[in-house]
Backbone of each chain as ProteinMPNN parsed JSONL, in Angstrom:
{"seq_chain_A": "DQQVKQNSPSLSVQEGRISILNCDYTNSMFDYFLWYKKYPAEGPTFLISISSIKDKNEDGRFTVFLNKSAKHLSLHIVPSQPGDSAVYFCAASAGTGNQFYFGTGTSLTVIP", "coords_chain_A": {"N_chain_A": [[103.931, 110.811, 140.25], [100.903, 112.205, 139.889], [99.298, 113.038, 137.132], [96.78, 113.296, 136.206], [93.784, 113.763, 137.818], [91.128, 112.491, 139.756], [89.132, 113.559, 142.029], [86.948, 112.727, 143.445], [86.142, 109.777, 144.797], [83.761, 108.374, 144.762], [80.282, 108.546, 143.81], [76.862, 109.124, 144.25], [73.693, 109.038, 142.736], [70.308, 109.881, 142.07], [68.116, 108.02, 139.976], [67.323, 109.379, 136.808], [68.184, 111.906, 137.424], [70.86, 114.365, 137.047], [74.21, 113.301, 136.553], [77.398, 114.318, 137.493], [80.671, 114.11, 136.775], [83.979, 114.75, 137.698], [87.234, 115.896, 136.635], [90.624, 116.691, 136.901], [93.642, 118.08, 135.582], [97.23, 118.39, 135.345], [99.197, 118.849, 133.479], [99.977, 121.1, 131.056], [100.378, 120.514, 128.43], [98.663, 118.581, 127.632], [96.211, 117.717, 125.313], [94.164, 116.192, 124.443], [91.413, 114.304, 125.389], [89.803, 111.679, 127.129], [86.946, 109.785, 128.187], [86.366, 106.844, 129.992], [84.409, 103.977, 130.74], [83.88, 101.539, 133.217], [82.871, 98.341, 133.994], [82.579, 95.916, 136.668], [84.997, 93.304, 136.566], [85.443, 93.587, 133.883], [87.138, 95.066, 131.047], [88.03, 98.584, 130.641], [85.732, 100.631, 128.804], [85.477, 102.66, 125.977], [83.979, 105.858, 126.099], [83.467, 108.695, 125.519], [85.073, 111.455, 123.845], [87.195, 114.404, 123.761], [88.792, 117.09, 122.124], [91.29, 119.653, 122.528], [90.581, 121.813, 121.015], [87.971, 122.201, 121.223], [85.277, 123.067, 123.501], [83.249, 121.597, 124.352], [81.626, 118.47, 123.973], [79.191, 116.324, 122.728], [77.258, 113.368, 123.129], [74.537, 111.768, 122.767], [73.177, 110.969, 125.832], [75.413, 111.764, 127.132], [77.756, 114.261, 127.887], [80.745, 116.013, 127.509], [82.664, 118.479, 129.031], [85.183, 120.908, 128.623], [87.499, 122.873, 130.283], [90.03, 124.662, 129.584], [91.64, 126.668, 130.7], [91.315, 126.302, 133.398], [92.24, 123.784, 133.599], [90.517, 121.558, 133.649], [88.064, 119.049, 133.323], [84.771, 117.786, 132.754], [82.25, 115.281, 132.999], [78.992, 114.936, 132.034], [76.029, 113.258, 132.693], [72.908, 112.807, 131.534], [69.529, 111.88, 131.227], [70.424, 110.197, 134.26], [70.822, 106.67, 134.485], [70.126, 103.425, 135.931], [71.816, 101.505, 134.729], [74.04, 102.961, 134.201], [75.666, 102.799, 136.332], [78.865, 102.348, 137.347], [82.494, 102.364, 137.188], [84.124, 105.318, 136.35], [86.664, 106.526, 134.317], [88.823, 109.207, 133.61], [91.052, 110.222, 131.017], [94.082, 111.523, 129.663], [96.057, 112.934, 127.039], [99.019, 114.132, 125.321], [98.613, 114.312, 122.669], [98.965, 113.0, 119.28], [100.825, 110.04, 119.12], [101.594, 110.12, 121.751], [101.423, 108.888, 125.127], [98.5, 107.909, 127.04], [97.41, 109.247, 130.12], [95.888, 108.15, 133.03], [93.18, 108.919, 135.272], [92.261, 108.175, 138.723], [89.744, 107.197, 138.884], [86.148, 107.319, 139.311], [83.567, 106.009, 141.148], [80.397, 105.519, 140.148], [77.116, 105.384, 141.327], [73.887, 104.776, 140.444], [70.83, 105.289, 141.722], [67.863, 103.491, 141.724]], "CA_chain_A": [[103.322, 112.121, 140.01], [99.594, 111.985, 139.297], [99.032, 114.164, 136.243], [95.336, 113.369, 136.005], [93.213, 113.489, 139.129], [89.691, 112.468, 139.96], [89.163, 113.725, 143.479], [85.791, 112.089, 144.088], [86.201, 108.331, 144.553], [82.442, 107.812, 144.538], [79.182, 109.479, 143.609], [75.546, 108.477, 144.173], [72.714, 109.93, 142.108], [69.002, 109.274, 141.821], [67.744, 107.777, 138.58], [66.647, 110.497, 136.165], [68.882, 113.163, 137.709], [72.131, 114.546, 136.352], [75.469, 112.893, 137.188], [78.529, 115.147, 137.057], [81.951, 113.539, 137.204], [84.994, 115.76, 137.474], [88.598, 115.452, 136.384], [91.586, 117.788, 136.803], [94.945, 117.661, 135.09], [98.277, 119.362, 135.665], [100.113, 119.048, 132.356], [99.369, 122.02, 130.084], [100.578, 119.977, 127.087], [97.57, 117.66, 127.311], [95.255, 118.358, 124.411], [93.147, 115.241, 124.005], [90.886, 113.739, 126.628], [88.828, 110.601, 126.946], [86.296, 109.162, 129.343], [86.101, 105.423, 129.881], [83.482, 103.409, 131.709], [84.34, 100.187, 133.522], [82.07, 97.47, 134.845], [83.409, 94.923, 137.362], [85.515, 92.136, 135.84], [85.572, 93.895, 132.46], [88.067, 96.148, 130.76], [87.398, 99.877, 130.378], [85.093, 100.824, 127.498], [85.482, 104.062, 125.569], [82.673, 106.511, 126.214], [83.41, 109.953, 124.783], [86.359, 112.149, 123.817], [87.182, 115.815, 123.406], [90.109, 117.666, 121.885], [91.402, 120.967, 123.152], [90.041, 122.875, 120.165], [86.568, 122.338, 121.579], [85.024, 123.12, 124.941], [82.098, 120.737, 124.646], [81.3, 117.427, 123.01], [77.967, 115.685, 123.198], [76.902, 112.117, 122.476], [73.359, 111.249, 123.458], [73.007, 111.43, 127.217], [76.741, 112.078, 127.67], [78.389, 115.489, 127.424], [81.993, 116.337, 128.181], [83.021, 119.894, 129.006], [86.6, 121.134, 128.873], [87.896, 124.229, 130.644], [91.484, 124.591, 129.478], [92.305, 127.608, 131.611], [91.267, 125.711, 134.737], [92.733, 122.411, 133.465], [89.425, 120.799, 134.266], [86.996, 118.557, 132.466], [83.693, 117.125, 133.471], [81.337, 114.432, 132.232], [77.618, 115.052, 132.489], [75.144, 112.195, 132.215], [71.532, 113.253, 131.753], [69.29, 111.55, 132.635], [71.172, 109.033, 134.738], [70.077, 105.414, 134.498], [70.825, 102.417, 136.763], [72.854, 100.856, 133.936], [75.231, 103.821, 134.175], [76.464, 102.491, 137.524], [80.156, 101.811, 136.9], [83.614, 103.251, 137.5], [84.44, 106.176, 135.22], [88.03, 107.026, 134.298], [89.218, 110.155, 132.583], [92.417, 110.016, 130.547], [94.566, 112.668, 128.894], [97.328, 112.751, 126.334], [99.563, 115.32, 124.669], [98.36, 114.232, 121.246], [99.396, 111.848, 118.495], [102.088, 109.416, 119.479], [101.856, 110.217, 123.189], [100.629, 107.971, 125.929], [97.418, 108.421, 127.858], [97.512, 109.176, 131.572], [94.547, 107.914, 133.554], [92.849, 109.257, 136.646], [92.057, 107.037, 139.628], [88.393, 106.683, 138.723], [85.03, 107.672, 140.188], [82.533, 104.971, 141.122], [79.054, 106.103, 140.098], [75.968, 104.523, 141.63], [72.604, 105.403, 140.13], [69.844, 104.645, 142.588], [66.54, 103.453, 141.048]], "C_chain_A": [[102.016, 111.918, 139.233], [99.237, 113.186, 138.442], [97.552, 114.348, 135.96], [94.675, 112.928, 137.31], [91.687, 113.48, 139.079], [89.509, 112.438, 141.475], [87.98, 113.114, 144.202], [85.835, 110.598, 143.798], [84.835, 107.738, 144.252], [81.392, 108.908, 144.455], [77.889, 108.675, 143.534], [74.526, 109.491, 143.671], [71.403, 109.178, 141.942], [68.783, 109.093, 140.319], [66.971, 108.976, 138.033], [67.323, 111.848, 136.401], [70.175, 113.242, 136.917], [73.289, 114.011, 137.198], [76.567, 113.772, 136.623], [79.799, 114.563, 137.656], [83.058, 114.499, 136.782], [86.392, 115.166, 137.347], [89.487, 116.696, 136.244], [92.918, 117.249, 136.298], [95.967, 118.767, 135.331], [99.152, 119.715, 134.474], [99.453, 119.91, 131.271], [99.557, 121.555, 128.635], [99.461, 119.003, 126.686], [96.569, 118.378, 126.401], [94.194, 117.394, 123.878], [92.728, 114.441, 125.22], [89.805, 112.707, 126.324], [88.157, 110.296, 128.271], [86.036, 107.694, 129.011], [85.17, 105.013, 131.008], [83.913, 101.972, 131.954], [83.362, 99.491, 134.458], [82.99, 96.474, 135.534], [83.776, 93.753, 136.462], [85.551, 92.347, 134.323], [86.639, 94.957, 132.275], [87.325, 97.452, 130.545], [86.858, 99.947, 128.951], [85.054, 102.308, 127.187], [84.073, 104.648, 125.585], [82.586, 107.746, 125.317], [84.772, 110.633, 124.858], [86.15, 113.628, 123.53], [88.606, 116.268, 123.147], [90.096, 119.107, 122.369], [90.894, 122.105, 122.273], [88.565, 123.107, 120.442], [86.431, 122.556, 123.079], [83.844, 122.242, 125.347], [81.969, 119.685, 123.557], [80.159, 116.601, 123.589], [77.714, 114.406, 122.417], [75.745, 111.515, 123.248], [73.222, 111.832, 124.841], [74.319, 111.924, 127.835], [77.299, 113.353, 127.036], [79.668, 115.702, 128.215], [82.288, 117.812, 127.961], [84.501, 120.021, 129.349], [86.84, 122.604, 129.162], [89.418, 124.253, 130.691], [92.181, 125.512, 130.468], [92.34, 127.057, 133.03], [91.861, 124.309, 134.755], [91.744, 121.444, 134.095], [88.489, 120.298, 133.181], [85.958, 117.835, 133.302], [82.847, 116.323, 132.487], [79.96, 114.553, 132.859], [76.807, 113.919, 131.871], [73.714, 112.598, 132.581], [70.59, 112.547, 130.769], [70.085, 110.308, 133.031], [70.256, 107.819, 134.811], [70.834, 104.394, 135.356], [71.957, 101.706, 136.024], [74.113, 101.69, 133.796], [76.127, 103.568, 135.382], [77.719, 101.741, 137.113], [81.246, 102.717, 137.458], [83.973, 104.011, 136.235], [85.867, 106.719, 135.374], [88.147, 108.132, 133.261], [90.675, 109.896, 132.237], [92.803, 111.194, 129.665], [95.867, 112.331, 128.195], [97.748, 114.07, 125.703], [99.472, 115.2, 123.157], [98.988, 113.021, 120.593], [100.766, 111.35, 118.908], [102.433, 109.466, 120.952], [100.94, 109.309, 123.977], [99.503, 108.697, 126.643], [97.762, 108.238, 129.338], [96.092, 109.114, 132.125], [94.403, 108.465, 134.962], [92.557, 107.996, 137.44], [90.633, 106.498, 139.597], [87.405, 107.221, 139.749], [83.972, 106.596, 140.033], [81.165, 105.631, 141.21], [78.006, 105.046, 140.414], [74.708, 105.308, 141.328], [71.516, 104.611, 140.84], [68.475, 104.668, 141.92], [65.462, 104.142, 141.877]], "O_chain_A": [[102.028, 111.511, 138.071], [98.906, 114.246, 138.973], [97.119, 115.417, 135.53], [94.97, 111.855, 137.837], [91.054, 114.332, 138.455], [89.711, 111.406, 142.115], [87.993, 112.99, 145.427], [85.588, 110.189, 142.663], [84.739, 106.718, 143.569], [81.573, 110.021, 144.947], [77.824, 107.662, 142.837], [74.494, 110.639, 144.113], [71.4, 107.971, 141.7], [69.212, 109.914, 139.509], [66.086, 109.517, 138.696], [67.073, 112.812, 135.677], [70.541, 112.306, 136.206], [73.343, 114.24, 138.407], [76.659, 113.952, 135.408], [79.976, 114.527, 138.874], [83.072, 114.995, 135.656], [86.688, 114.092, 137.872], [89.128, 117.641, 135.542], [93.274, 116.1, 136.558], [95.609, 119.933, 135.498], [99.785, 120.771, 134.463], [98.481, 119.488, 130.645], [98.97, 122.129, 127.717], [99.343, 118.648, 125.513], [96.141, 119.496, 126.684], [93.425, 117.735, 122.979], [93.565, 113.959, 125.984], [89.014, 112.854, 125.393], [88.726, 110.521, 129.339], [85.563, 107.347, 127.928], [85.148, 105.619, 132.079], [84.272, 101.261, 131.015], [83.064, 99.972, 135.551], [84.084, 96.21, 135.034], [82.949, 93.275, 135.685], [85.677, 91.384, 133.567], [87.002, 95.66, 133.217], [86.12, 97.442, 130.293], [87.446, 99.399, 128.018], [84.649, 103.117, 128.021], [83.112, 104.018, 125.144], [81.717, 107.822, 124.448], [85.532, 110.422, 125.803], [85.071, 114.049, 123.112], [89.527, 115.877, 123.865], [89.04, 119.699, 122.591], [90.786, 123.242, 122.734], [87.976, 124.077, 119.965], [87.353, 122.267, 123.841], [83.488, 122.155, 126.523], [82.173, 119.964, 122.376], [80.16, 116.232, 124.763], [77.922, 114.354, 121.204], [75.942, 110.837, 124.256], [73.158, 113.05, 125.007], [74.319, 112.447, 128.949], [77.314, 113.502, 125.815], [79.677, 115.587, 129.44], [82.174, 118.324, 126.848], [85.009, 119.341, 130.241], [86.44, 123.475, 128.389], [90.023, 123.91, 131.707], [93.222, 125.149, 131.016], [93.283, 127.314, 133.778], [91.976, 123.704, 135.822], [92.092, 120.631, 134.952], [88.162, 121.022, 132.24], [86.232, 117.346, 134.398], [82.751, 116.653, 131.305], [79.778, 114.307, 134.052], [76.895, 113.66, 130.67], [73.358, 112.715, 133.754], [70.834, 112.61, 129.564], [70.375, 109.463, 132.185], [69.078, 107.926, 135.151], [72.054, 104.489, 135.492], [72.958, 101.341, 136.641], [75.14, 101.197, 133.328], [77.244, 104.082, 135.436], [77.644, 100.629, 136.591], [80.957, 103.715, 138.119], [84.112, 103.415, 135.167], [86.228, 107.287, 136.405], [87.624, 108.005, 132.154], [91.442, 109.408, 133.068], [91.953, 111.789, 129.002], [96.674, 111.546, 128.693], [96.949, 114.997, 125.566], [100.176, 115.907, 122.436], [99.485, 112.122, 121.273], [101.725, 112.112, 119.03], [103.453, 108.917, 121.368], [99.826, 109.0, 123.552], [99.535, 109.914, 126.829], [98.324, 107.221, 129.745], [95.221, 109.9, 131.752], [95.355, 108.484, 135.742], [92.598, 106.888, 136.905], [90.34, 105.469, 140.206], [87.761, 107.535, 140.885], [83.532, 106.302, 138.921], [80.819, 106.229, 142.229], [78.01, 103.956, 139.843], [74.485, 106.38, 141.89], [71.316, 103.423, 140.585], [67.971, 105.739, 141.581], [64.305, 104.199, 141.46]]}, "seq_chain_B": "EAGVAQSPRYKIIEKRQSVAFWCNPISGHATLYWYQQILGQGPKLLIQFQNNGVVDDSQLPKDRFSAERLKGVDSTLKIQPAKLEDSAVYLCASSRDSGGTDTQYFGPGTRLTVL", "coords_chain_B": {"N_chain_B": [[82.875, 92.498, 115.07], [85.598, 91.048, 116.68], [86.651, 91.493, 120.06], [89.409, 92.629, 122.146], [91.351, 90.002, 123.269], [92.293, 88.284, 126.219], [94.361, 86.19, 128.228], [95.579, 84.285, 131.058], [92.42, 84.798, 132.825], [92.549, 85.035, 135.551], [95.151, 84.713, 137.962], [97.102, 83.177, 140.385], [100.013, 83.315, 142.204], [103.083, 82.413, 143.919], [105.369, 84.636, 145.561], [108.391, 85.431, 143.885], [108.041, 83.513, 141.948], [107.488, 82.936, 138.399], [105.461, 84.406, 135.786], [103.221, 84.55, 132.998], [101.405, 86.493, 130.651], [98.932, 86.626, 128.108], [97.943, 88.268, 125.075], [95.639, 89.031, 122.554], [95.136, 91.269, 120.085], [92.622, 93.48, 118.579], [91.791, 92.634, 115.293], [93.834, 93.93, 112.771], [94.62, 96.163, 114.167], [97.282, 98.269, 114.775], [98.675, 99.117, 116.978], [99.571, 98.168, 120.234], [99.031, 97.898, 123.708], [100.188, 97.455, 127.042], [98.913, 97.666, 130.25], [99.168, 98.335, 133.753], [97.049, 97.986, 136.454], [96.695, 98.873, 139.596], [94.897, 98.178, 142.574], [92.457, 100.591, 143.263], [93.669, 102.546, 141.811], [94.271, 104.28, 138.668], [94.701, 102.883, 135.337], [98.088, 102.236, 134.44], [100.478, 102.867, 132.011], [102.577, 100.32, 130.824], [104.008, 99.342, 128.589], [104.21, 100.092, 125.108], [103.536, 98.989, 121.9], [104.19, 99.433, 118.442], [103.109, 97.901, 115.735], [105.487, 95.42, 115.574], [107.423, 96.698, 116.984], [108.875, 98.452, 119.772], [107.436, 101.298, 121.184], [107.208, 102.826, 123.491], [108.559, 102.144, 126.523], [109.11, 103.168, 128.938], [108.094, 103.033, 131.531], [108.241, 100.452, 132.282], [109.293, 97.994, 134.491], [112.214, 96.903, 133.96], [113.965, 95.097, 135.051], [112.532, 92.954, 135.887], [110.247, 92.643, 134.387], [109.153, 91.729, 131.142], [108.296, 92.026, 127.677], [106.883, 91.028, 124.584], [106.169, 91.207, 121.075], [106.047, 89.45, 118.678], [105.261, 88.93, 115.909], [103.91, 91.145, 115.273], [101.289, 90.906, 116.05], [99.87, 89.037, 118.247], [100.71, 89.314, 121.748], [102.922, 88.855, 124.538], [103.319, 89.263, 128.021], [105.647, 89.128, 130.558], [106.539, 88.319, 133.906], [109.233, 88.047, 136.01], [111.424, 87.601, 138.593], [108.287, 87.431, 140.386], [106.957, 89.958, 142.579], [105.391, 90.913, 145.698], [104.18, 93.413, 145.345], [103.446, 93.384, 142.718], [100.933, 92.517, 142.442], [97.964, 93.014, 140.807], [95.691, 94.205, 138.243], [96.259, 93.326, 134.956], [96.049, 94.929, 132.033], [95.382, 94.682, 128.615], [95.411, 96.569, 125.654], [94.327, 97.783, 122.433], [94.851, 99.808, 119.513], [93.925, 101.439, 116.443], [95.804, 103.075, 115.19], [98.671, 105.09, 116.023], [98.121, 105.952, 118.58], [97.541, 108.367, 121.274], [95.658, 110.149, 120.088], [93.95, 108.301, 119.388], [91.346, 105.988, 119.769], [91.517, 103.611, 122.327], [90.979, 100.182, 122.73], [90.05, 98.0, 125.194], [90.976, 94.851, 126.663], [89.563, 92.278, 128.852], [91.271, 91.993, 130.968], [93.815, 90.583, 133.185], [93.762, 89.307, 136.325], [96.163, 89.398, 138.694], [97.426, 87.802, 141.511], [99.831, 87.924, 143.935], [101.295, 85.974, 146.306]], "CA_chain_B": [[84.338, 92.578, 115.246], [85.991, 90.492, 117.964], [87.373, 92.438, 120.896], [90.734, 92.247, 122.615], [91.294, 88.788, 124.09], [93.394, 88.115, 127.159], [94.316, 85.001, 129.078], [94.371, 83.832, 131.732], [91.668, 85.877, 133.468], [93.001, 85.118, 136.935], [96.355, 83.949, 138.225], [97.64, 83.307, 141.742], [101.345, 82.718, 142.281], [103.904, 82.765, 145.086], [106.437, 85.59, 145.211], [109.6, 84.88, 143.262], [107.702, 82.7, 140.783], [107.312, 83.683, 137.158], [104.113, 84.33, 135.233], [103.114, 85.142, 131.662], [100.063, 86.841, 130.207], [98.817, 86.649, 126.648], [96.968, 89.215, 124.549], [95.383, 89.048, 121.111], [94.437, 92.54, 119.853], [91.624, 93.515, 117.526], [92.412, 92.421, 113.994], [94.144, 95.142, 112.012], [95.127, 97.235, 115.031], [98.739, 98.29, 114.71], [99.279, 99.476, 118.261], [99.166, 97.33, 121.364], [99.459, 98.463, 124.988], [100.008, 96.743, 128.31], [98.744, 98.544, 131.406], [99.047, 97.754, 135.092], [96.109, 98.739, 137.275], [96.697, 98.49, 140.998], [93.611, 98.456, 143.204], [92.242, 101.973, 143.686], [94.387, 103.466, 140.931], [93.972, 104.174, 137.254], [95.679, 102.106, 134.564], [99.381, 102.85, 134.172], [101.089, 102.244, 130.846], [103.855, 99.631, 130.999], [104.717, 99.274, 127.327], [103.412, 100.312, 123.915], [104.112, 98.479, 120.659], [103.636, 99.81, 117.146], [103.414, 96.651, 115.025], [106.287, 94.605, 116.488], [108.461, 97.528, 117.572], [108.533, 99.133, 121.019], [107.34, 102.754, 121.076], [107.425, 103.422, 124.818], [108.634, 101.2, 127.638], [109.78, 103.925, 129.983], [107.583, 102.708, 132.861], [108.32, 98.999, 132.463], [110.414, 97.611, 135.37], [112.886, 95.969, 133.052], [114.711, 94.066, 135.764], [111.694, 91.787, 136.135], [109.172, 92.583, 133.397], [109.525, 91.743, 129.73], [107.151, 91.88, 126.789], [107.243, 90.907, 123.177], [105.088, 91.145, 120.091], [106.962, 88.973, 117.651], [104.799, 89.031, 114.532], [103.066, 92.322, 115.154], [99.884, 90.598, 116.36], [99.769, 88.667, 119.653], [101.777, 89.785, 122.631], [103.014, 88.27, 125.871], [103.958, 90.039, 129.088], [106.172, 88.184, 131.54], [107.114, 88.844, 135.144], [110.135, 87.039, 136.564], [110.499, 86.957, 139.516], [107.199, 88.296, 140.842], [106.983, 90.511, 143.919], [104.053, 91.142, 146.246], [103.614, 94.652, 144.809], [102.999, 93.181, 141.338], [99.507, 92.161, 142.473], [97.265, 94.057, 140.058], [95.062, 93.747, 137.006], [97.07, 93.664, 133.786], [95.139, 95.193, 130.927], [95.917, 94.845, 127.27], [94.557, 97.392, 124.809], [94.854, 98.002, 121.094], [94.265, 100.92, 118.753], [94.179, 101.291, 115.017], [97.035, 103.769, 114.827], [99.778, 105.202, 116.98], [97.742, 106.411, 119.9], [97.565, 109.789, 121.546], [94.303, 110.628, 119.803], [93.267, 107.145, 118.836], [90.638, 105.262, 120.805], [92.063, 102.325, 122.729], [89.988, 99.178, 123.094], [90.661, 97.198, 126.239], [90.54, 93.508, 126.985], [88.971, 92.15, 130.19], [92.314, 92.025, 131.986], [94.226, 89.42, 133.968], [93.969, 89.687, 137.731], [97.292, 88.663, 139.281], [97.621, 87.872, 142.959], [101.126, 87.381, 144.337], [101.236, 85.657, 147.745]], "C_chain_B": [[84.69, 92.044, 116.624], [86.806, 91.528, 118.72], [88.764, 91.934, 121.229], [90.591, 91.053, 123.548], [92.516, 88.721, 124.99], [93.22, 86.795, 127.896], [95.609, 84.906, 129.873], [93.593, 85.014, 132.314], [92.127, 86.094, 134.906], [94.245, 84.25, 137.101], [96.799, 84.238, 139.647], [98.978, 82.602, 141.774], [102.006, 83.119, 143.59], [104.938, 83.801, 144.626], [107.67, 84.806, 144.772], [109.302, 83.896, 142.135], [107.598, 83.586, 139.55], [105.899, 83.467, 136.625], [104.116, 85.001, 133.867], [101.651, 85.358, 131.314], [100.072, 86.953, 128.687], [97.725, 87.612, 126.215], [96.857, 89.06, 123.037], [94.571, 90.297, 120.804], [93.349, 92.409, 118.794], [92.343, 93.428, 116.178], [92.628, 93.745, 113.258], [94.656, 96.296, 112.848], [96.652, 97.155, 115.102], [99.379, 98.458, 116.086], [98.685, 98.647, 119.39], [99.802, 97.893, 122.619], [99.281, 97.436, 126.094], [99.954, 97.778, 129.427], [98.726, 97.71, 132.681], [98.066, 98.618, 135.878], [96.091, 98.148, 138.681], [95.384, 98.936, 141.618], [93.519, 99.903, 143.687], [92.963, 103.0, 142.834], [93.902, 103.319, 139.499], [95.013, 103.323, 136.541], [96.96, 102.906, 134.315], [100.04, 102.115, 133.025], [102.419, 101.597, 131.211], [104.66, 99.676, 129.702], [103.727, 99.446, 126.189], [104.195, 99.808, 122.71], [103.409, 99.121, 119.457], [104.077, 98.696, 116.207], [104.295, 95.79, 115.949], [107.444, 95.379, 117.11], [107.974, 98.237, 118.822], [108.56, 100.647, 120.813], [107.706, 103.421, 122.401], [107.448, 102.308, 125.846], [109.273, 101.864, 128.85], [109.306, 103.569, 131.393], [107.566, 101.202, 133.115], [109.509, 98.673, 133.373], [111.226, 96.5, 134.701], [113.722, 94.905, 133.769], [113.871, 92.809, 135.979], [110.586, 91.594, 135.101], [109.772, 92.546, 131.998], [108.266, 91.541, 128.897], [107.65, 91.752, 125.371], [105.991, 90.82, 122.322], [105.759, 90.74, 118.789], [106.486, 89.199, 116.219], [103.847, 90.204, 114.341], [101.603, 92.065, 115.428], [99.779, 90.326, 117.856], [100.942, 89.21, 120.45], [101.752, 88.999, 123.933], [103.744, 89.227, 126.797], [104.388, 89.048, 130.164], [106.713, 88.922, 132.754], [107.96, 87.724, 135.759], [111.301, 87.713, 137.276], [109.437, 87.945, 140.002], [107.43, 88.749, 142.288], [105.547, 90.75, 144.389], [103.39, 92.355, 145.599], [103.194, 94.538, 143.335], [101.535, 92.75, 141.284], [98.706, 93.312, 141.873], [96.457, 93.39, 138.949], [95.936, 94.223, 135.85], [96.134, 93.727, 132.581], [95.912, 95.305, 129.629], [94.914, 95.681, 126.473], [95.168, 97.482, 123.418], [94.162, 99.192, 120.461], [94.696, 100.786, 117.308], [95.525, 101.901, 114.623], [97.923, 103.977, 116.038], [99.404, 105.819, 118.301], [97.832, 107.902, 120.056], [96.236, 110.443, 121.254], [93.44, 109.497, 119.266], [92.615, 106.346, 119.95], [91.293, 103.909, 121.06], [90.929, 101.418, 123.17], [90.661, 98.189, 124.043], [90.105, 95.776, 126.277], [90.018, 93.451, 128.411], [89.996, 92.17, 131.315], [92.616, 90.661, 132.594], [94.485, 89.893, 135.389], [95.041, 88.797, 138.32], [97.331, 88.9, 140.783], [98.934, 87.19, 143.285], [101.11, 87.208, 145.855], [102.626, 85.534, 148.353]], "O_chain_B": [[84.157, 92.515, 117.628], [87.542, 92.322, 118.135], [89.235, 90.944, 120.669], [89.809, 91.085, 124.498], [93.628, 89.056, 124.58], [92.105, 86.342, 128.153], [96.642, 85.395, 129.417], [94.093, 86.139, 132.286], [92.093, 87.216, 135.411], [94.379, 83.2, 136.473], [96.868, 85.394, 140.066], [99.077, 81.428, 141.415], [101.556, 84.035, 144.278], [105.326, 83.834, 143.459], [107.935, 83.692, 145.225], [110.222, 83.48, 141.431], [107.616, 84.814, 139.641], [105.231, 82.488, 136.96], [104.91, 85.905, 133.609], [100.784, 84.542, 131.627], [101.073, 87.32, 128.072], [96.709, 87.76, 126.893], [97.864, 88.97, 122.334], [93.417, 90.386, 121.222], [93.182, 91.35, 118.189], [93.371, 94.071, 115.963], [91.718, 94.565, 113.144], [95.085, 97.31, 112.299], [97.226, 96.12, 115.44], [100.494, 97.993, 116.321], [97.473, 98.455, 119.483], [100.959, 98.312, 122.609], [98.337, 96.646, 126.078], [100.822, 98.643, 129.54], [98.327, 96.545, 132.684], [98.23, 99.835, 135.96], [95.545, 97.07, 138.916], [94.824, 99.96, 141.227], [94.385, 100.381, 144.42], [92.879, 104.198, 143.103], [93.212, 102.358, 139.158], [96.089, 103.072, 137.083], [96.914, 104.1, 134.019], [100.155, 100.89, 133.048], [103.28, 102.228, 131.825], [105.846, 100.005, 129.711], [102.575, 99.019, 126.271], [105.362, 100.151, 122.523], [102.195, 99.322, 119.464], [105.264, 98.555, 115.914], [103.847, 95.462, 117.047], [108.345, 94.782, 117.698], [106.798, 98.586, 118.925], [109.547, 101.21, 120.34], [108.408, 104.432, 122.437], [106.454, 101.603, 126.019], [109.897, 101.203, 129.68], [110.042, 103.782, 132.356], [106.939, 100.74, 134.067], [110.637, 99.046, 133.048], [110.943, 95.313, 134.868], [114.137, 93.923, 133.154], [114.411, 91.729, 136.222], [110.051, 90.494, 134.962], [110.754, 93.228, 131.703], [107.29, 90.953, 129.362], [108.694, 92.29, 125.003], [104.919, 90.421, 122.775], [106.007, 91.569, 117.914], [107.281, 89.635, 115.386], [103.08, 90.251, 113.379], [100.754, 92.889, 115.09], [99.618, 91.254, 118.649], [102.006, 89.519, 119.912], [100.701, 88.536, 124.375], [104.679, 89.915, 126.387], [103.591, 88.231, 130.623], [107.273, 90.013, 132.637], [107.479, 86.616, 135.996], [112.114, 88.354, 136.61], [109.669, 89.154, 140.023], [108.012, 88.03, 143.101], [104.614, 90.785, 143.587], [102.188, 92.341, 145.332], [102.648, 95.486, 142.771], [100.962, 92.632, 140.201], [98.758, 94.44, 142.362], [96.53, 92.178, 138.746], [96.304, 95.396, 135.785], [95.524, 92.737, 132.177], [96.963, 95.944, 129.563], [93.704, 95.507, 126.614], [96.37, 97.285, 123.241], [93.038, 99.543, 120.821], [95.681, 100.122, 116.987], [96.279, 101.329, 113.836], [97.938, 103.164, 116.962], [100.286, 106.181, 119.079], [98.153, 108.624, 119.112], [95.728, 111.21, 122.073], [92.341, 109.719, 118.758], [93.252, 106.056, 120.963], [91.586, 103.161, 120.128], [90.029, 101.84, 123.896], [91.707, 97.619, 123.73], [88.939, 95.533, 125.97], [90.024, 94.463, 129.111], [89.64, 92.342, 132.48], [91.813, 89.73, 132.536], [95.32, 90.766, 135.626], [94.859, 87.585, 138.435], [97.277, 90.034, 141.258], [99.135, 86.022, 142.955], [100.935, 88.174, 146.597], [102.755, 85.273, 149.549]]}, "name": "protein", "num_of_chains": 2, "seq": "DQQVKQNSPSLSVQEGRISILNCDYTNSMFDYFLWYKKYPAEGPTFLISISSIKDKNEDGRFTVFLNKSAKHLSLHIVPSQPGDSAVYFCAASAGTGNQFYFGTGTSLTVIPEAGVAQSPRYKIIEKRQSVAFWCNPISGHATLYWYQQILGQGPKLLIQFQNNGVVDDSQLPKDRFSAERLKGVDSTLKIQPAKLEDSAVYLCASSRDSGGTDTQYFGPGTRLTVL"}
């Protein structure tokens, strides 16, 4: 049972434009969300997080939006750079002491 | 600060053989995780340790998989005997506290191929 879904396996964006990666979840108990970035042959690297008390969190070029009623979150990257080309995973948990559930990932390609 | 170390990076074995993976977490991190990532899927938690105690092993196939973290630092994950469907990347991660809202730091993973 896939509790966290990333329905777009891949995304291509021109350098300088906005990249929007989407993630949906089914478990209404999830209240903490993370985005990870993964380069080939490396482990995932933490990118940005958001808790359910917020609907937006920003860190430089990266912004995560959370829509609890729709059980949807998105990661915006502005402006996109070629070095952003990687696989992006979203993950969700029901809070302290609970495990994270990961989506299947979206492969982002930023075209120079 | 040194990251999470894992070895070996790659392993190829025949089905029914056994294999072991090693993980050294970030110094001072109390919680250690083993994940299985099958090609095209996201990481799936196999087992979570808090210091040297097991917090969650509900998704660990205990008939063939075992893991230990004897002194609350390094950990090993063993598969015996291996099946074709065990081909995957095995990721180790650590976090400072008990997880859930704590950032997990991942190692580079061990890519296992079972022939």
